[in-house]
N, C-alpha and C positions, 0 to 999 in steps of 0.2 A: 703188680697190679696197682694202677693209680689210686683206686678207691682205698685199698689197704694202706698204701703209703701215706695218705693224708688223714686217715682215721684218727690218729692221735696227735696231729699237728694242725688242727683247724682253729677257726675263729672261736674265741671264748664266748663272745656274745655278739649276735647280729639281730637287729630288730626286723624280723620278717614281716609281721603284720603292717599293712600299709595305712598311711593317712590318705584320705580322699577328699578332693575339693571339686565341686561341680558348680559352674556358674552358667546361668541361662540368661539370654538377652532378649529384649523385645524384638520382634521381626521387623527390623528397620536397619538401615545402614548397609555397608558392604558385607558384613559378616566376618566371623573369626577366620575362615579359610582364606581371607584376603591378606592376613598377616604374613609378612615375608619371613624368610629363615632368620634374618638378623633379629627381628622382633621376638621370634620364638626362642632363640638362643639367649637373648637378654632376659626374658621372663624366666626361663628355666635356670639361668645362672643364679637368680635370687633363691631358688629352691635347692641349689647346689646339686644339680644333675644336668645331664646333657643328652642330646639325641644320638642314638646309635643307628637306627634304621627306620624306614617308613613304608607303609602300604596305604593305598587309597582306593576308593570306589566313588560312585556317583554321590554318595551321601556323606561321607566323612573321611578324614585322614587319621591314621593310627600310627603312633610312634612308639617304638621300643626305646626306653630310656636307660641310662646307666643305673638308675634306681627305679624300676617299674615302668609305667606306661602313661601316655597322653593320647586323648581322643578329641579331635577337633571337628565339630559340626559347624554348619553355617552360623547357627545362633546358640551353640552350646559348647562348653569347654569342660572336659572331665580329665582330671589328672590324679594319678595314684603314685605315691612315692614311699619308699621304705627306708630302713636304716636310720641314719642321723640327719636326714634331709630337713630343710627348713621350708616346708611346703607353703605355709601361709604367707611367707615373705614374697612369694611370687604374685600374690593378689594385686599388690599396688601397681606393679609393672603391667599386669594384664589389663587392669582398668585404664591405665595411662594410654596404652596402645589402642585398645578398642575405642577409647574416647575419641581418638583421632579419626576413627571410621564412623563417627556419629552413632555409636551403639549405646544402648541404655540397659543397665542391669535390671532384671526383674525378679531374679531368684538366685539365692546362694545357699549351698549346702556343704557342710564340712562334717566329716565323721571319721572315727577311728576306734579300734578296740583299745582297752587299757594296755599300756606298754608292758612288754615282758621285761625290758631293761630300761626303766624310766630314768635312771641316773645318767644314761648315755645321751639323753636328748638335750638339745640346746634351745635357747630362746628363739621363737616364742612358744616352744613346745615342752616346757618343763612341767606344765600342768594344764588341765582343761580350763581352769580359771584364767590362766595367762592367755590361752588361746582365745577365750571369749573376749577378754579385754582387748586383744590385738585386733580381732575382727570388728569390734564396735568402734575402734579408734579410726577406722578407714573413711567414713563410718558405714558400717553394715549393721543395720538394726534388725535384731532377731532374738531368738531364745535358744538356750542350751538345755539338753535333756540327757538322762542316763537310763539305759535299759540294761536289765540283768543284775545279778547280785554283786554288791560292792565287795563282797568277800571272795569273789571268783571272777571269771571272765565276764566283762561287761562292755557296753558299747556307748560311746559318747557321740551325740548328734547335735549339730547346730543348724538351724533353718532360718533364713530370712526370705520372706515371701512378699514381693511387691507386684505380683502378677495381677493384671486387671482383666485378662481374657477369661472366658467361661471355663471353669475347672472341669466340667463334664467332657470337654474336648480332649483332655489329657489322660491317656491310658498307659503311661510308661510305668515300668517296674524293673528293678535291678536286684538280682540275687547274688550274694557273695558267700562262698563257702571257705572258711578259714580252718585249716587242718594242722594239727600239732602232733609231734612224736610219730613221724612216719616210719613205716616198716623198713628194716635194713635193706631188704631186697629192692625196695622202691628207691631209697636214697641213692643206691649204687648207680641207678640209671642216669643220674644227673651229675656224675663225675666224668671228667674227661678220660677217655680210654687212650692207650698208647697210639700215637699218631694223630690224635684229634687236637684241634686248637679252638680257642674261644672265638667262634665266628658263627655266621648264619647257617653254614652247611652243617656244622656239628649240632646246632640247635635243631635243625630239621631231623637229624638222626635221632636226637633225644626225644623229639615229638613222637616218632614212630616206635622206638623201642620201649618207651614207657607205656604205650597204649593210648596216649592222648590224641593221636591222629584220628581215632575212631569217634572222638567226641566233638571235634571242631569242624568248621567249614573248610572249603577248598582253598580259600585265600588266607594263607598263614604266613606270619613273619615271626620266626623263632630265633633266639640267641642263646648260645652257651657261654658261660663265664669260666674263668680259670681260677683255681683248679676245679671248681664246682659251681653249680648254680644255673638257673634257667629262667628265661622270660619269653612269653609268647603272646602275640595278638592275632586274632582271627576275625574276619569280617564276613557277614552275610547280609546283604542289602543294607539297611540302616542300623543293624545291630552289631555289637562287638562281643567277643569273648576274650578274656585275658587271664593268663596263668603265670604265676611266679613261684619259684621253688628255691628254698634255702635248705640244702640237704645235710648240713653239718649236724652231727649227733647231739651236740649240746644245745641246739636251738632249731631242730628240724621243723620246717614249716612249708606249707604250700597253700596257695589261694587260687580259687577258680571263681571268676566273676563274669556275669553276662547280663545284658539287658535285652536278650532275645525274648519276645513276648509269647511265652508258652502258656498254655492253659493249665498245665501242672508241671511242677519242677521235681516231682518225686522220682521219676525214672532217671532224670539227669543227675540228681543228687546221688542216687544209688550207683550210677556208673562212675561218677567222680570218686566216690569213696572206694570203689572196687579197684581203681587205678592207684590211689595213694595209700590206702590201708592205714589211716591215722589212728591214734589212740583216743583223741578227743577232737571235737569239731565245734565251731561256732558258725551258725547260719544266720544271715541277716537278709531281710527283705525291705526294700524301700519302694513304695508305690504311690502313685496318685490314687485318690479314693475311687475315681472312676475305673482305674485299671484293675482294682480288686474284683470288679464285677466279671472280669474275664479270666480269672485265675483261681485255682484251688490252692490256698495257702497251706502252710505246714502246722497250723495251730492244732490240728487234730492228729498230727503225726507223732504219736507218743513213742514209737520206736521205729527204727529203720532196719529192715531185715534183708540181709544179703545172703548169697549162697554159702559163704564161709564166715559170716560174722553178723552180729546184731548190735546196733547202737541204741542205747536207751536215752530218752530225753531227761535231762536233769532239771531244766527250768525253761520257762517261756515268758517273754515280756513283749507287750505291744502298746502303742499309743497313737493317737491321732494328733497330727501336728498342723498348726495353721489352718485348721478346719477341712483341708482337702488333701492331706498327705498322710500316709500311714507308715510307721516304722515297726518292724517286728524282728525279734531276735530270739534264738533258741540255742541252748547248749546241749550237746549230746556227748556221751562217753561210751567207749567200747565195752561191751559186757564181757568181763573176764571169763565167764563160764560158758559163753556162746560164741567162740571164734576159733578158727584154725590158723590164725596168723602165727608166724614164728615169734618167739619171745626174744627179741633182739636187745642188745645192750644199747639203749638209746640215750644214755647219759654218761658219756665217757668222761675221763678226767679233764679238767679245764685245759684246753690247748693253748699254744702260744703263737699260732700262725693266723693272720687275718687275711682272708681271701680278698681279691681285688674285684670290686664291682665297677667302680669308676676308674678312669685312667690314673696312673700314679701321680701325675702332676695336677690332678684336679683338686680344687680347694677343699673338697669335703674331707680329704685326708689331713688337712691342717687345722681342723676345728679343735678348739680346746674342749675339755669336758665341761658340761653344763652344771649348774648348781643342782642340788637335790630338789626334786619337785615338791611343790606345796601339797600338803595333805588335802584331799578333796573331802569336804564335809557332806554327809548325807543330808539331803533336803533340797529345797528349791535352789536353782542356780540363778545368778544374776542375768 
């Protein structure tokens, strides 16, 4: 069985939690969707990733990347990358190409959870302070924030808001569920079976056998990786859902993110947790202040009760940014006395095989190890 064969020979460390960059432009010029494939490839090369597949509808284009996903609206660019990618380096090229289309930036947001393997990151991602300095050097004027306990899982956020349009017209919100220590039975679903290869067809099979097919729309673009791993984008009108899975036992992780404008995300959250059965989760919400009027947030969700498990909230953080945006983060842990999940060995001995996400000749495999990150001091950020 492929799953058993690779259990003890997998990657020692892979940074599953993604870095996210969102850039919004004033509604003028031709728009981001006018960028040609050559421009997209050049921008993504700076982040050290590449396009694997694409789906589109009337509202946006969604790309599965070698390292996560890209979503291109007419006046908005959202990119998530994992591993050792250099996401912020793509910003310069993005602004260069959109500038030729007479587009003007009005909002920039960058966020990530604290790294699981910080020593593996390279410049400009060796610390949040370095990331802030890099952003301000472009120049992107804004502020950096930290939500959550510095002694545990926390969320870094940078916001630059130059929008002059009425904020009450904006009702967007994005929810991201980051899940760690997945159940063994779940991880197995994202390994190649005999006869399967790393392609879209196998990705679609993984979507169905894992149970994810019941949570996403009909327009789905999924990709399987060898010997394990999974990425998926789904589109419903102007909203996307994206899922990424790193199933290795030493760093098992899955993320489920959507900007679907639901009135409550509690049911969706429960369904996602029922699929992945993690031991701990980090839930983040990013919303325009006007958008909060249309949604029930999880600030009163002290515990999440599932048929076979209960997750207890460990902490909750929230703040209002730039007067009209709200960030919220909560940590939940599986209650050891209230679950029927199998007690799997989720922390195998350090393996010596690194699975391939990008093609072998891709420059990401030639990156040197970065320096140790600077220690982030608690307090106000520059």
